[in-house]
C-alpha beads as a LAMMPS data file, in Angstrom:
LAMMPS data file: protein, C-alpha beads

192 atoms
191 bonds

1 atom types
1 bond types

-500.0 500.0 xlo xhi
-500.0 500.0 ylo yhi
-500.0 500.0 zlo zhi

Masses

1 110.0

Atoms # bond

1 1 1 0.000 0.000 0.000
2 1 1 1.335 3.425 -0.853
3 1 1 1.260 6.469 1.409
4 1 1 -1.182 9.348 1.181
5 1 1 -1.179 11.466 -1.958
6 1 1 1.599 14.024 -2.035
7 1 1 3.604 12.185 0.667
8 1 1 6.710 11.653 -1.434
9 1 1 10.271 12.524 -0.585
10 1 1 10.417 15.963 0.982
11 1 1 6.690 16.203 1.682
12 1 1 5.902 17.267 5.247
13 1 1 4.951 14.724 7.864
14 1 1 1.357 14.351 8.847
15 1 1 0.521 15.151 12.452
16 1 1 0.201 11.515 13.566
17 1 1 3.436 10.459 11.848
18 1 1 5.335 13.392 13.379
19 1 1 3.954 12.478 16.803
20 1 1 4.868 8.804 16.420
21 1 1 8.431 9.644 15.310
22 1 1 8.863 12.078 18.211
23 1 1 8.061 9.278 20.669
24 1 1 11.010 7.197 19.444
25 1 1 14.185 7.409 21.548
26 1 1 13.054 10.244 23.815
27 1 1 16.420 10.208 25.605
28 1 1 18.025 11.502 22.379
29 1 1 16.607 14.963 23.054
30 1 1 16.822 17.149 19.958
31 1 1 18.020 14.297 17.718
32 1 1 14.883 12.866 16.173
33 1 1 14.602 10.109 13.551
34 1 1 14.301 12.767 10.837
35 1 1 17.895 13.856 11.560
36 1 1 19.799 11.943 8.900
37 1 1 23.318 13.085 9.730
38 1 1 26.127 10.654 10.440
39 1 1 26.243 11.766 14.063
40 1 1 29.659 10.367 15.043
41 1 1 31.345 11.990 12.037
42 1 1 29.369 15.188 12.613
43 1 1 30.491 15.344 16.266
44 1 1 34.119 14.859 15.155
45 1 1 33.743 17.633 12.578
46 1 1 32.119 19.941 15.123
47 1 1 35.004 19.364 17.541
48 1 1 37.458 20.269 14.755
49 1 1 35.498 23.491 14.194
50 1 1 35.387 24.104 17.953
51 1 1 39.177 23.776 18.121
52 1 1 39.584 26.120 15.154
53 1 1 37.371 28.761 16.722
54 1 1 39.148 28.548 20.082
55 1 1 42.608 28.788 18.500
56 1 1 41.412 31.632 16.284
57 1 1 39.999 33.507 19.293
58 1 1 43.278 33.111 21.180
59 1 1 45.255 34.354 18.200
60 1 1 42.973 37.377 17.736
61 1 1 43.326 38.178 21.427
62 1 1 47.119 37.780 21.420
63 1 1 47.401 40.024 18.373
64 1 1 45.058 42.635 19.860
65 1 1 47.542 43.000 22.710
66 1 1 50.475 43.304 20.291
67 1 1 49.255 46.279 18.291
68 1 1 50.278 49.576 19.841
69 1 1 49.739 53.234 19.239
70 1 1 46.780 55.495 18.733
71 1 1 46.531 54.714 15.039
72 1 1 46.276 50.962 15.771
73 1 1 43.475 51.236 18.358
74 1 1 40.720 50.551 15.811
75 1 1 42.563 47.422 14.662
76 1 1 43.072 46.275 18.261
77 1 1 39.364 46.814 18.939
78 1 1 38.423 44.873 15.818
79 1 1 40.704 41.975 16.814
80 1 1 39.193 41.919 20.318
81 1 1 35.700 41.875 18.782
82 1 1 36.710 38.980 16.525
83 1 1 38.075 37.080 19.537
84 1 1 34.775 37.553 21.377
85 1 1 32.763 36.482 18.325
86 1 1 34.889 33.347 17.930
87 1 1 34.463 32.479 21.624
88 1 1 30.698 32.855 21.215
89 1 1 30.813 30.708 18.077
90 1 1 32.822 28.043 19.915
91 1 1 30.229 28.050 22.693
92 1 1 27.427 27.555 20.145
93 1 1 29.289 24.690 18.485
94 1 1 29.927 23.051 21.876
95 1 1 26.232 23.398 22.752
96 1 1 25.231 21.743 19.477
97 1 1 27.690 18.884 20.057
98 1 1 26.032 18.349 23.435
99 1 1 22.543 18.438 21.867
100 1 1 23.677 15.766 19.422
101 1 1 24.592 13.542 22.383
102 1 1 28.363 13.918 22.338
103 1 1 31.053 15.656 24.380
104 1 1 32.705 18.849 23.218
105 1 1 36.473 18.728 23.616
106 1 1 38.075 21.892 25.035
107 1 1 41.147 20.005 26.248
108 1 1 44.108 22.332 25.564
109 1 1 46.300 19.327 24.776
110 1 1 44.048 18.469 21.832
111 1 1 42.996 21.900 20.566
112 1 1 46.022 22.750 18.445
113 1 1 46.237 19.207 17.061
114 1 1 42.597 19.325 15.885
115 1 1 42.563 22.932 14.730
116 1 1 43.130 23.712 11.069
117 1 1 43.950 27.292 12.088
118 1 1 47.673 27.834 12.633
119 1 1 48.546 29.913 15.711
120 1 1 51.361 32.381 15.226
121 1 1 52.490 35.357 17.198
122 1 1 55.180 37.939 16.558
123 1 1 57.992 39.335 18.694
124 1 1 57.513 42.855 17.414
125 1 1 54.344 44.492 16.256
126 1 1 54.379 44.080 12.509
127 1 1 50.838 45.225 11.657
128 1 1 50.910 43.748 8.173
129 1 1 52.046 40.365 9.517
130 1 1 49.379 40.453 12.256
131 1 1 46.593 41.279 9.816
132 1 1 47.851 38.735 7.267
133 1 1 48.126 35.942 9.846
134 1 1 44.596 36.592 11.097
135 1 1 43.291 36.748 7.532
136 1 1 44.876 33.367 6.805
137 1 1 43.277 31.878 9.933
138 1 1 39.871 33.287 9.027
139 1 1 40.126 32.022 5.447
140 1 1 41.005 28.546 6.747
141 1 1 37.822 28.608 8.821
142 1 1 35.799 29.916 5.860
143 1 1 36.963 26.986 3.743
144 1 1 36.384 24.477 6.545
145 1 1 32.874 25.807 7.184
146 1 1 32.010 25.831 3.462
147 1 1 33.082 22.193 3.156
148 1 1 31.170 21.275 6.313
149 1 1 27.965 22.916 5.041
150 1 1 28.269 21.112 1.700
151 1 1 29.015 17.771 3.382
152 1 1 26.106 18.109 5.802
153 1 1 23.571 19.175 3.177
154 1 1 20.024 18.687 4.434
155 1 1 20.840 15.838 6.839
156 1 1 20.730 18.123 9.912
157 1 1 19.142 21.521 9.171
158 1 1 19.768 22.905 12.670
159 1 1 23.503 22.246 12.546
160 1 1 23.663 23.505 8.967
161 1 1 22.049 26.820 9.991
162 1 1 24.556 27.179 12.833
163 1 1 27.440 26.533 10.444
164 1 1 26.004 28.997 7.915
165 1 1 25.776 31.707 10.595
166 1 1 29.399 31.060 11.569
167 1 1 30.389 31.102 7.902
168 1 1 28.675 34.443 7.352
169 1 1 30.532 35.921 10.331
170 1 1 33.892 34.537 9.181
171 1 1 33.352 35.888 5.658
172 1 1 32.661 39.335 7.165
173 1 1 35.875 39.060 9.196
174 1 1 37.822 38.037 6.077
175 1 1 36.443 40.975 4.088
176 1 1 37.307 43.408 6.880
177 1 1 40.821 42.010 7.363
178 1 1 41.435 42.012 3.620
179 1 1 40.445 45.672 3.406
180 1 1 42.582 46.432 6.464
181 1 1 45.527 44.598 4.900
182 1 1 45.512 46.815 1.820
183 1 1 45.704 49.896 4.044
184 1 1 48.503 48.694 6.350
185 1 1 51.988 49.978 5.492
186 1 1 54.713 47.364 5.160
187 1 1 57.104 47.055 8.086
188 1 1 60.238 49.091 7.555
189 1 1 62.569 47.584 10.108
190 1 1 66.286 47.699 9.397
191 1 1 67.995 44.407 8.708
192 1 1 70.835 43.456 11.046

Bonds

1 1 1 2
2 1 2 3
3 1 3 4
4 1 4 5
5 1 5 6
6 1 6 7
7 1 7 8
8 1 8 9
9 1 9 10
10 1 10 11
11 1 11 12
12 1 12 13
13 1 13 14
14 1 14 15
15 1 15 16
16 1 16 17
17 1 17 18
18 1 18 19
19 1 19 20
20 1 20 21
21 1 21 22
22 1 22 23
23 1 23 24
24 1 24 25
25 1 25 26
26 1 26 27
27 1 27 28
28 1 28 29
29 1 29 30
30 1 30 31
31 1 31 32
32 1 32 33
33 1 33 34
34 1 34 35
35 1 35 36
36 1 36 37
37 1 37 38
38 1 38 39
39 1 39 40
40 1 40 41
41 1 41 42
42 1 42 43
43 1 43 44
44 1 44 45
45 1 45 46
46 1 46 47
47 1 47 48
48 1 48 49
49 1 49 50
50 1 50 51
51 1 51 52
52 1 52 53
53 1 53 54
54 1 54 55
55 1 55 56
56 1 56 57
57 1 57 58
58 1 58 59
59 1 59 60
60 1 60 61
61 1 61 62
62 1 62 63
63 1 63 64
64 1 64 65
65 1 65 66
66 1 66 67
67 1 67 68
68 1 68 69
69 1 69 70
70 1 70 71
71 1 71 72
72 1 72 73
73 1 73 74
74 1 74 75
75 1 75 76
76 1 76 77
77 1 77 78
78 1 78 79
79 1 79 80
80 1 80 81
81 1 81 82
82 1 82 83
83 1 83 84
84 1 84 85
85 1 85 86
86 1 86 87
87 1 87 88
88 1 88 89
89 1 89 90
90 1 90 91
91 1 91 92
92 1 92 93
93 1 93 94
94 1 94 95
95 1 95 96
96 1 96 97
97 1 97 98
98 1 98 99
99 1 99 100
100 1 100 101
101 1 101 102
102 1 102 103
103 1 103 104
104 1 104 105
105 1 105 106
106 1 106 107
107 1 107 108
108 1 108 109
109 1 109 110
110 1 110 111
111 1 111 112
112 1 112 113
113 1 113 114
114 1 114 115
115 1 115 116
116 1 116 117
117 1 117 118
118 1 118 119
119 1 119 120
120 1 120 121
121 1 121 122
122 1 122 123
123 1 123 124
124 1 124 125
125 1 125 126
126 1 126 127
127 1 127 128
128 1 128 129
129 1 129 130
130 1 130 131
131 1 131 132
132 1 132 133
133 1 133 134
134 1 134 135
135 1 135 136
136 1 136 137
137 1 137 138
138 1 138 139
139 1 139 140
140 1 140 141
141 1 141 142
142 1 142 143
143 1 143 144
144 1 144 145
145 1 145 146
146 1 146 147
147 1 147 148
148 1 148 149
149 1 149 150
150 1 150 151
151 1 151 152
152 1 152 153
153 1 153 154
154 1 154 155
155 1 155 156
156 1 156 157
157 1 157 158
158 1 158 159
159 1 159 160
160 1 160 161
161 1 161 162
162 1 162 163
163 1 163 164
164 1 164 165
165 1 165 166
166 1 166 167
167 1 167 168
168 1 168 169
169 1 169 170
170 1 170 171
171 1 171 172
172 1 172 173
173 1 173 174
174 1 174 175
175 1 175 176
176 1 176 177
177 1 177 178
178 1 178 179
179 1 179 180
180 1 180 181
181 1 181 182
182 1 182 183
183 1 183 184
184 1 184 185
185 1 185 186
186 1 186 187
187 1 187 188
188 1 188 189
189 1 189 190
190 1 190 191
191 1 191 192
């Protein structure tokens, strides 16, 4: 026997069917049978993104403290804002990992190993190097998020929306850093 008319792939659930599915595995919380994501792989991916956001936030913060002078205050403020946004993004990713039934991994011993974002600091304040390094880190996260969104597709719409919001924020950061980079004078330190 076939289902009701119009109940093909992608058609919405009927009230009774939605109710019956919701009753399955109640201990899974937000993860219902309609979530088609490969949850173990998704949790691993989310922990990679979590590590990237934490490392990125630490790098932004470190660099915000490096830049000096009145003319660099706007850049320092922007870097501090980016650090705060990345910490908030990491918190959201960790919350989603928990909702999916897994543990988020903030262990400092594992963060740099899992992160795709390279952490680099500088002895002296080379504004161009600081901006470039942060732009590279942001672009790494943009690429990682784009690939994650494509891989996830429609399997888990809630996680996909979270990743798309993070992607939008990272693209804004990349645009801002790119514009900042074109306006930063090259370092003119004497060679020894």
